[in-house]
C-alpha positions in Angstrom: -50.6 27.2 133.9 -47.9 28.7 136.1 -46.8 26.5 139.0 -45.6 28.3 142.1 -42.8 26.8 144.1 -41.7 26.9 147.6 -37.9 27.4 147.5 -35.5 27.3 150.5 -33.4 29.7 148.5 -33.0 33.3 147.7 -35.3 34.0 144.8 -34.9 37.7 145.3 -31.2 38.7 145.5 -31.9 41.9 147.5 -33.8 39.7 150.0 -30.7 37.4 150.1 -28.5 40.3 151.2 -30.6 40.7 154.3 -29.2 37.6 155.9 -26.5 36.3 153.6 -23.8 39.0 153.7 -23.1 39.4 157.4 -25.2 36.9 159.3 -25.4 33.1 158.7 -28.3 31.9 160.7 -28.5 28.2 161.5 -31.0 26.5 159.2 -32.8 29.5 157.7 -35.7 28.8 155.4 -36.4 31.6 152.8 -39.9 31.4 151.3 -39.9 32.4 147.6 -42.5 32.2 144.8 -42.2 31.4 141.2 -44.7 32.3 138.5 -44.2 32.5 134.8 -40.8 33.1 133.1 -38.4 30.1 133.3 -39.7 26.7 134.3 -40.0 25.7 137.9 -37.0 23.4 137.6 -34.9 26.2 136.0 -35.9 28.6 138.8 -34.8 26.0 141.3 -31.5 25.5 139.6 -30.8 29.2 139.5 -31.6 29.5 143.2 -29.2 26.6 144.0 -26.3 28.5 142.5 -26.5 31.3 145.0 -23.5 31.0 147.4 -25.5 31.2 150.6 -27.9 28.4 149.7 -27.2 24.9 150.9 -30.4 23.3 149.7 -33.4 24.1 147.6 -36.8 22.6 148.6 -39.1 22.2 145.6 -42.9 21.8 146.0 -44.4 21.1 142.6 -48.1 20.7 142.9 -51.3 22.2 141.5 -52.3 22.8 145.1 -49.9 25.8 145.1 -50.7 27.2 141.6 -52.3 30.2 143.3 -51.1 32.1 146.3 -53.9 31.1 148.7 -52.8 31.5 152.2 -54.3 28.3 153.6 -52.5 25.6 151.5 -49.2 27.6 151.5 -49.3 28.1 155.3 -50.0 24.4 155.7 -47.1 23.6 153.4 -44.8 25.8 155.4 -45.9 24.1 158.6 -45.2 20.6 157.1 -41.8 21.6 155.8 -40.8 23.2 159.1 -41.8 20.1 161.1 -39.3 18.1 159.0 -36.5 20.7 158.8 -36.9 22.3 162.2 -35.6 25.7 161.0 -34.4 28.4 163.3 -35.6 31.2 161.0 -38.2 31.5 158.3 -37.9 34.6 156.1 -39.9 36.0 153.2 -40.3 39.3 151.4 -42.6 41.9 152.8 -44.9 41.9 149.8 -48.5 40.8 149.2 -47.3 37.2 148.8 -45.4 37.1 152.1 -47.9 39.2 154.1 -50.6 36.9 153.0 -48.9 33.6 154.0 -46.5 34.2 156.9 -49.1 35.4 159.6 -51.2 32.3 159.0 -48.2 30.0 159.1 -47.0 31.7 162.3 -50.3 31.0 163.9 -50.0 27.3 162.9 -46.5 27.2 164.5 -47.7 29.2 167.5 -45.0 32.0 167.2 -45.2 35.7 166.7 -43.8 37.0 163.4 -41.8 40.2 163.0 -42.8 42.2 159.9 -41.2 44.8 157.7 -37.7 44.3 158.9 -35.3 46.9 157.4 -32.1 46.0 159.2 -30.7 42.7 160.6 -28.6 43.5 163.6 -28.1 40.0 164.9 -29.6 36.5 164.8 -32.5 37.6 166.9 -32.2 41.4 166.8 -34.0 43.4 164.1 -35.1 47.0 163.2 -38.5 47.8 161.7 -40.3 51.1 161.1 -43.2 52.2 163.2 -45.6 55.2 163.1 -45.7 55.2 159.3 -41.9 55.3 159.1 -41.4 58.3 161.5 -39.6 56.1 164.0 -37.6 53.0 164.1 -38.1 50.2 166.6 -35.4 47.7 167.5 -36.9 44.3 168.4 -35.2 41.3 170.1 -37.0 38.1 169.4 -37.2 35.9 172.5 -39.8 33.4 171.5 -39.4 29.8 170.5 -38.1 28.7 167.0 -38.7 29.4 164.3 -38.1 33.2 164.3 -40.4 34.3 161.4 -39.7 37.5 159.5 -40.9 39.5 156.6 -38.1 41.6 155.0 -38.6 44.9 153.3 -36.3 44.0 150.4 -35.9 47.6 149.2 -33.9 48.4 152.3 -31.1 46.1 151.3 -28.7 46.5 148.4 -28.7 44.0 145.6 -26.0 41.4 146.0 -23.7 40.9 143.0 -23.4 37.3 141.9 -20.0 38.0 140.3 -18.7 39.0 143.7 -19.2 35.5 145.0 -18.0 32.1 143.8 -19.4 28.7 144.3 -17.8 25.5 143.1 -21.0 23.5 143.0 -24.7 24.0 143.1 -26.8 23.2 146.1 -28.9 20.0 146.2 -32.5 20.3 144.9 -34.9 18.2 146.9 -38.5 17.5 146.1 -40.8 18.2 149.1 -42.6 15.1 150.2 -46.3 15.9 149.9 -47.6 12.5 150.9 -48.3 13.8 154.4 -49.9 17.0 153.1 -53.6 16.7 154.1 -56.2 19.2 152.9 -58.1 19.8 156.1 -61.1 22.1 156.6 -59.0 25.2 156.8 -57.4 24.6 153.4 -60.8 24.4 151.7 -62.2 27.6 153.1 -61.0 29.8 150.2 -60.7 29.3 146.5 -59.0 31.2 143.6 -61.5 33.1 141.4 -59.5 35.2 139.0 -56.4 37.3 138.6 -56.9 40.9 137.3 -53.8 42.7 136.3 -52.8 45.3 133.7 -51.2 44.0 130.5 -48.2 46.3 130.2 -44.5 46.1 129.3 -43.6 48.6 132.0 -41.3 47.3 134.8 -42.8 45.9 138.0 -43.5 48.7 140.4 -41.8 47.0 143.4 -38.5 46.4 141.6 -38.3 49.2 139.1 -35.1 51.4 138.8 -37.2 54.5 138.0 -40.7 55.2 139.3 -42.9 58.0 138.1 -45.8 58.7 140.5 -48.9 61.0 140.1 -51.1 62.4 142.8 -54.4 64.1 143.1 -52.9 67.2 141.5 -53.4 65.5 138.1 -57.2 66.1 138.6 -58.4 63.3 136.3 -57.7 59.9 134.8 -57.3 61.5 131.4 -54.6 63.8 132.7 -52.9 60.8 134.4 -52.0 59.5 131.0 -49.3 62.2 130.9 -47.6 60.3 133.7 -47.8 57.0 131.7 -46.3 58.7 128.7 -43.4 60.1 130.7 -42.9 56.6 132.3 -42.7 55.1 128.8 -40.0 57.5 127.7 -38.0 56.8 130.9 -38.5 53.1 130.9 -40.1 53.6 134.3 -42.9 52.0 136.4 -46.0 54.0 137.1 -47.1 54.7 140.7 -50.0 56.7 142.3 -50.9 58.1 145.6 -53.9 56.7 147.6 -55.8 59.9 146.8 -55.3 59.3 143.0 -56.4 55.7 143.4 -59.5 56.6 145.5 -60.4 59.2 142.8 -60.4 56.4 140.2 -57.5 57.8 138.2 -55.7 54.4 138.2 -56.2 50.9 139.7 -55.3 50.0 143.2 -52.3 47.9 142.2 -50.4 51.1 141.4 -50.7 52.6 144.8 -47.5 53.5 146.5 -47.3 54.0 150.3 -47.9 52.4 153.6 -51.1 50.7 152.4 -49.7 50.1 148.9 -46.4 49.1 147.4 -43.1 49.9 149.2 -40.6 51.1 146.6 -36.9 51.9 146.6 -35.9 52.9 143.1 -32.8 54.7 142.1 -35.0 57.6 140.9 -38.5 58.5 142.3 -40.4 61.3 140.5 -43.5 62.7 142.2 -45.9 64.9 140.3 -48.8 66.6 142.1 -48.0 64.6 145.2 -48.5 66.6 148.5 -46.5 64.1 150.6 -48.9 62.6 153.1 -47.2 60.6 155.8 -48.6 57.3 154.6 -47.2 57.9 151.1 -43.8 59.0 152.4 -43.6 55.8 154.4 -43.5 53.9 151.1 -40.7 55.8 149.4 -38.1 56.4 152.1 -35.7 53.8 150.5 -35.6 55.7 147.2 -32.1 56.8 146.3 -33.1 60.1 144.7 -36.5 61.8 145.1 -37.6 64.5 142.7 -40.8 66.4 143.5 -42.9 68.7 141.3 -45.7 70.6 143.1 -47.1 74.1 142.8 -47.4 74.3 146.6 -44.0 75.4 147.9 -45.1 74.2 151.4 -46.0 70.7 150.4 -44.5 68.1 152.8 -43.0 66.2 149.8 -40.3 68.9 149.5 -39.0 68.0 153.0 -37.8 64.6 151.8 -37.1 65.5 148.2 -33.5 65.7 146.9 -34.6 68.0 144.1 -37.8 70.0 143.9 -39.6 72.1 141.4 -42.2 74.6 142.5 -44.4 74.8 139.4 -47.4 73.7 137.5 -47.1 70.0 136.6 -49.2 70.7 133.5 -46.4 72.8 132.2 -43.5 70.7 133.5 -44.6 67.3 132.2 -45.2 68.5 128.6 -41.8 70.1 128.6 -40.2 66.9 129.8 -42.0 64.9 127.2 -40.8 67.3 124.5 -37.1 67.3 125.6 -36.6 63.7 126.6 -35.5 61.3 123.8 -37.6 58.3 123.0 -36.7 55.1 124.9 -34.7 52.8 122.7 
């Protein structure tokens, strides 16, 4: 059974860059999760070696095995009451979005979500109107200032560029005062459904290959999966493709799906709805293939091919070498 941990450390290095490189907030708590892979203790030790981390708080309990918002929010509330942090930060993913709003309600503060730029200790930039405009927000409320960070908007920090003579202290969170009130028991974990695949995680992949409604069927969508396998890429889909039943919801890219920022984003049969474009703006290079020359996707693409994807994909599959 995987044990999830609450770490006052940078479990995601790109998230670390958000506040570690230029701004050192006083007593910032970064909420991270651990599931699978190395043991909980090993994950804590790895986090403690990061130059910007002064302490790692470890909550090792079956209560946090699953990412249920109620116990995690209660835990965050308990830890803050002891540490009195000025800022609480987590990634703007399903884990962070599930927990931070409830924790903010318990602490009676208003959170700031989807931050893409940190301009000061209480000054942040976030997208609005599906990414078509940027809003600069100054936080004037009481501590803690609670943020979700869009990690794809920040470069990955290089560990080799830093040096640290000793690891930060690892402290076990005292759970003796953690009481399971009525709110904690209002939900329960039923099951986790996920695809068993060796492909990279969609949110962190270097290359993402996405298919849209233009693929016409779930059978045709397998061409996208074959291309992704050759490229060592993650597979994504538009909301239209998900709603049509081509692929499961977990592959959806866009405002209501995953926010991605790969080095290469390839879109096949994707028209470029505003909600989809909001989820790919952090991509370094965007390649679009669509038979409609007026498709909105070409307005943001670095490279575009006006052509039939049913001709382009087979040609790519034929010419690309097998992934080693």
